[in-house]
N, C-alpha and C positions, 0 to 999 in steps of 0.2 A: 338492409345493410349489406347484402349479398354481392359485395363488390369482390373482385379477384384477390385484392390485397387482404381483406379483413379475414376470411375463414383460415388462410395460412398463417396469419400474424396470431390469431387467437388459438390454433392449434399449437404453435410452436410455444406460446406462453404457458399454456395448460401443461405441455410435455415438460417443459423446465421445471414448472411448480409440482410435477407428478400428480396430477388430479385429472379427472375427466371433463371433457367439455360437454355441457348439457345446453341444448337450446331450448329456451323456456318460451319462445313464440313471440308473438307480437301481442301486446295488451294495449289497451285504450287508456290514456290519461286525460288529464283536464290541462289544455294548453294556457288557460286564462286569456287575458287581455294581452295580445301581441307577444304571448310567451313569457311576458314578465310578471304582471300583477295578477295573482291568484292563481298561478299554476301550480299543478299537485301531480307529483309522480304516482303511479298506480302501485297499489300494494304487491309486495313480491309473491304473495300468494294468489294474486289474480289470475285467473283461468285465461289462457290464450284465446285470442279471436277465431273464430272459424275461418279457415284459408281464404274463402271469397271476400269476406269482409275485410281480412287483414291486406289482401291484394287491392281491393277499392280505396283502403286508408293509405296504402303507399302510392297508388296512382294519383289521389288527390294530392298528397305532399309533394309527389314530383311535378304535377301541374302547376301548384303554388310557387314553387322553386323556380320553374322555367319562367313563368310570368313575371316573377320579381327580376329576374335578370334580364329579360327582355326590356322591361320598363326603365331598368338603369342604363342599359346600352342605349335606347331611344333618348332618354334625357340627356345623356354625353354628346351624342351625335348632334342633337338639336342646339346643344351650348357650342359645340365645335363650329358648326355650320352658322351660327349666328353672327359670327365674325366678331372683331374686337370690340372690346366694351371700354 
């Protein structure tokens, strides 16, 4: 989640609350079926993943997101180009 927006907002919130901002790292949870059925968040005490495994997990998540957006765009284009129904 290291986008330009989030670190500043998180730092601002922590500063207003008067607390330190602590990066707990990336942990692996159980997404269940389609992120709905059987999903479980990891325990707060879970150890962070090694950096390479965390990067691989984020690459997979990004690829999955890109593929789903591409599939939706293709479906919309096919629908629009198929003419009136």
